[in-house]
N, C-alpha and C positions, 0 to 999 in steps of 0.2 A: 212405159204409158207417157212420161212425160219427154221423151224424146220425139215420140211422132208428135204430139201437139206442137213442139217448138218445130220441129220440121215445117209443119202445115201453117203455122203463123209466120216464120220466115218466106215461104212459097207465097204465100197471100200479099203479102206486102211486096214480094218482088213484082207481082201481076200487076199490082195496080198502076204500078208507074206512075204515078203522079208525084210530082215532087213537091214537098212544102215552100210555101215562100213566107217570107218576112218574117213574124214574131214565132212562127211555126216550126220555124228552125229549131229555135232555143227550146221548146216545149217538145218532152218526149211524145210516142204515140202510148195509147193505154194499154195494149198490150205489153210495151215495155215495160211501162210502169208495174203492171200488175206481175209481170215474171221476175220483173229485180226484185218486189214484194215478197214472192214466193222465196225465191234463193235467199234474200236478207232471211226471212223468219227461219228456213231449215239451217242457215248458219248459225244464227243464234240460237236456236233450240241445241245443236250441236255442240257450240261453244259453251251454252250452261250449263249443258248437259256432263261433257267431258272435260272441255278445258277448264271450266272456273273451277270447280271440286278439286281438280289437282291442284290449279294455282293457289287456291286459299289453302289446301293441304299443305302446303311448301311454305306459304307464308305465315301459317300458323306454327309451324315446326320451326323457323327461323326464328317467329317472335317468341316462343317458349325457349330456345335454346338462349336466344338474348336475354330475356328475364331472367335464366336459370345462371346464365354467365354474371348477370348484374349482383344476382342473391348470394351467387358464391364470392362475389369481389368484393361485395358487401360484407360478407361472411369473415372473410379472409382480413378484409380490412379493420372489423371488429378484435379478430384474434391479434392482429400484429398491435393494435392499440394494446388490447390489454397487456400484451407481451413487453410492449415497451414501457408501461405503468410499471407491469412486475420489476423489470429488469432498472428502470428509473429506484424504485424502491431497492432492490438489492444491492444496488451501486451505494445508495446512501447509508443502508445498514453494513455496507462493507468500509466504507468511509468513516462512519460513525465509529465499530470494530476497531478498524484501521487507528483511529485517534484515539481508542482508548487504552490499546495495546501497547502504543507510544508512550503515553502518558504515564501506565503501568510500569513500564520497563522502565521511563525517566526516575520515577520515583524509587522502585526497585534499585536501581541504578545508583540514586544517591544513597537509599540505604545502606548497599555493599559498601561506597567509597567512605560514609563516615564510620561503619563498621571497619573497615580496612585502617582506615585513620586512628580509631580508638585502639584495634590491634597493636599496629604500628607505633602509637605513642606508648601504650602499656609494654610494650616490648622494647622500646628506646628507655623507659624508664627502669625495667628491670637490667636492661644493660648497663646502663649509667649507676645503678644502684651496684650490680655487681663489679662493674669497675672501682667504684668510691670503696667498696670493702674490700677488693684485694689491693687496691692502691694503699687506703689504711693498714691493712696486714703488712703490705709489703713496707709500709714507715715503720711501724711498729719493730719488725722484724730487722729494718735497716737501723734502726734505733738501739736494738738491745745488742746487735752485732756492734755498731761503733760504739756504745757505752763499753761493751768488753774489750774491745781493742783500746780504747782511749783510757780506760782502766788497765790495761796492760803497760799500754805504753807511759801511763802517769806514772803508775810505778817501778818502772824498770828507769826513767827519767829520775823520781823520786830518790829511787836506790842510789843513783850516781850521783845526785846532788848532796844529800844527806851522807854518803858514804858507807851506807849499811844495804845489807842484803835484805830485799822485802820478799822473798820465796816463801817466808812463813804468813799465815794467815794473821796470827797475833799479831806479829809487827806490822804487816800491812794496815790493819787498824789504829795500831798506833801512832803510827807515822802519819795517815790520814788523819787522826783527831789533832793530833800536835800542828799539822798542816792547817788546819781549820781554825784552831785557835788560836793559833796566830795571826791567822787571815783577819779573823774577828776584831783580834786587839790590834791590830794595824787598823782597821777599817774603822773603830772608835776613837783612835787617837790621831786621826785623821780628821775624822768628823769634829772634835773638839778642838783641834787646832783651827778649823776653818770657821768654829763661829768666833 
C-alpha cells in the first residue's frame, strides 16, 4: 500500500513538468515533507521499540557491572586497610615481644654470669684453701722431717764433739741438757759482760 502511493506521487510530480524557481528550490514539496515525516515516525517507533530498550539494557548492565566493581573494589580496599592495620599491630606486638625477650635474655645472661662468677669465686676460694692446707701440711711434714734429720745430725755432731756415743736415748738427753745449760750459762755471762 505504501509503495503504490509513493509511485503515484513520483509519477504525478514528473508529469507536472514545472520546475520550481527562486526560493521554491530550497523548500521541498508538501508530499516530500509528508512522506519524509511518515518514514521518520516509522524509524523513530522502530528505534524506540527495538533498539533503545536493548541499548538501555546494555547500558544498565554495564552500569551495574561498574557499580558492582566499584563496590567490590571498595570492599577489597577496606579489607586491605583492615589487614594493614592488623599486620601493623602484629608487627608492633612482635617488636615489643622481641624487645621483651631480648631484655629477659640480657637479665638472665647477667644472672648466669653473676652465678658463674660466684661459683668460680667459691671454687677459687676452695682451691686456695685446699692449697693452703696442703702447703701447711707439707710444711709441717717438712719441719718434722727436718727436725728429725737435724736432731740426728746434731746428735752425731755432738757425739763427735763430746767424744761420747749418743746412741742411747738417756745419753742423748743428758748431752742435750748439758749443752743447753752451757749455752744458757754462756749467754748469761755474755749478757753480764755487756752491761
